[in-house]
N, C-alpha and C positions, 0 to 999 in steps of 0.2 A: 400362431399369432405373430404379427410383425413387431419387431423391437424398434426403439426410437432411432437407432443408428441406420436401419435400412428401410424405414417406412417411406412410402412414396406418396402418401395421401396427406402430407403436411405442406401447407402453403403459407408464404409470408403475407400478412395482412397490413396493407398500408393505410394511412390516415391523412386527411387533408392538412391537419396541423402537424408540423414536424419540429425537429430540433431548432431550426432558425427562429421559428415563432416563439418557442419556449425561451430561447436565449434572449430574444428581444424583450419579452415580458420581464425577465429577471435582470436585464442589463448586465449580463456576464456571459462568458463562454464556457460550456461544459467541458470538463477535462478530468483526468485521473492523476492525482499526485500519489505516486506509489513509494512509500517509505520502507526501505529495506535495511537490515543490519542485524548484528548479533543481539541476543537477549541482553537487556540492560544497557543498550547503546543509546537509549533516549527516544525511540520511535514513538511511543505513545505520548510522551511528554511533548514532543514536537507536534504531533497530530492535534492534540487538544489546544496547544498554544496557537497553532495556525488557524484552527477553527474559530477560536475566540477573536483573533485579529480580523479574520474575514467578516465575522458577524458584526464587529464594530464598524466595519466599512459598508455594511448593508449588503454583504454578499452571502449567498446561501451555499453552505457546504454540508457534507455528511461524512462521518468517520466510519470506515469499516475496519474494526480492530480485530486482529487475528484471534485473540483469546475470546472476545465476545462472540465471534462467529462460531467458535467451537462449542458454545453453549446452545446453539440453535441450528442454523443452516448446515454446519459441518460437524455436528455432534456425533455423527456416526463414523467419523474418520479418526484413525490413529496417527502414528508418526513414522510409519514405514515409508520408504521413498515413494511408492505408488500412492499412498494416502496423502502425502505432502503435495504431490503433483495435482491430485484431484482437489485438495483444499485450495490451492492457488487458482486452479481452473475455475472453480465455482465462484471464488471471490472476484476473479477477473470479469466473469460474465455479469455479475451483479454491478461491479464498478462501471462497466460499459453502459448498463441501463441508466445508472445515475447520471453519467456524463451525457447520455442522449437526452435525459430530462432537462439538461441545462445546468445541473449542479456541478460544483467543484467537489469531486469525490476524493476523500483522503483515505487511502488504504494503508494500514500500518500492520505489516506482517514481517516476520523474519525472512520468509520466502528465500530459503538458502540456495536454491538451484537456479543458475543463470538461465537455463533453457526454459524453465517455467515462467520466469519473469518476462523473457522475450516473447513467449507465447501470448501473455497478456498484452504486451505492447502491440503485437500484431493484430489484436482484436480491434484496435482503434487506429485512426489515421495518426501517423507517428507524432506529429506536433502536439497531439492531445494527450499523450502519455508522458508524464514527467517523472522520471525516476530519481528519487532522492536517496543517496547512499549515506547512511550514518557510519562514517568511517572511524570507528572507535576501536582501539586495540583490545584484544581479548583480556589482557591484564586489567585494564580499566573497567571493562564490563563485569569481570569476575569480582573485582574489588567492590564494586557497587552492589551487585547481586541483589536487586530490590525484592525479588520474589524468593530468594534462597534456593534457586534452581541449580546454580553452579555447585553449591555445596553438596546437594543431593547427587548430582551427576558425578562429582569427584569421588563420592562414597559408593558409587556403583548402584545407587538406588533409582537412577533414571538412565535408561539406555537410549542410544541414538540421539544424544543431546548435541545440538549444533554448536560447533566450536570445540567440543571435547572429544566425542567419538563419532561425530558425523560432520561432514565438511560444510563450510560456507563458501560460496563462490561469489566474490565481489563483482560488481558491475564493471564492464569494460568501457562503456561510453554513456555514463549517466549524465543527466542534465544538471544535477546539483550534487555536490559533495560537501558534507559537513564534517569537519575534523576537530579533534581535540587540540587545545593549545596549552602546551606545558603540562600535560597530564590532566587538564581540566576541560570538561565538556562546556561548550558555549551555553549561555543562559537560554531558557525557553524563548524569551523575547527576541534575542539576537537570531536564534535559529529560524523562528517564524518570520522575522523580517527578511532574512535571506531568501526564503521561498516566496514571500509576497512580492519582493522586488522583482523576482523572475517572472511571476505571473503578470505583474504590471507591465514589464518590458515586452512580454510576448502578447499583450493585448487581451488577456483572459478576464480582466476585471471590468470590461466594458463591452458593449455590443452596438 
């Protein structure tokens, strides 16, 4: 039997209605806002705040949260490097579909490996992939530790935890970088405003 990777009887099915028509209907341009950073850096907080701000402006978005995806689409994956890569690949493919539908897809995942994030970027035309780096120091994230995961990792109860015994590779050329100020993370409203300003400037909030 043929496997998906070498099947020759699969063809792309086009439709008369495409992304331009969907974007015109929504009066926005589909894109992927990919939020990356350490656990506890504020990724989910930003994603939710951004989604609320976009909704208040009449713009349609959808959040792909890393933890939520592991309850369904990616529940068969662990945290070995190869599983992390597949986790990001699947998420990237789903994000691409949302963007093609004309939505502003907000993907919020640690996504620790630069190569995997770059692979997701390559799935879209470059301007439609907006990488947001939550550049918060490990000490700040660990002090916040909203899920108690750093404490478990330090106790050896979680293996391969990003930032402790597994690396995080920061972006080299992200579109947006959000930093702490005097040891304090910006408020959700300020962070969302920074991303919305970028989307406005680049013309994603109209069509």
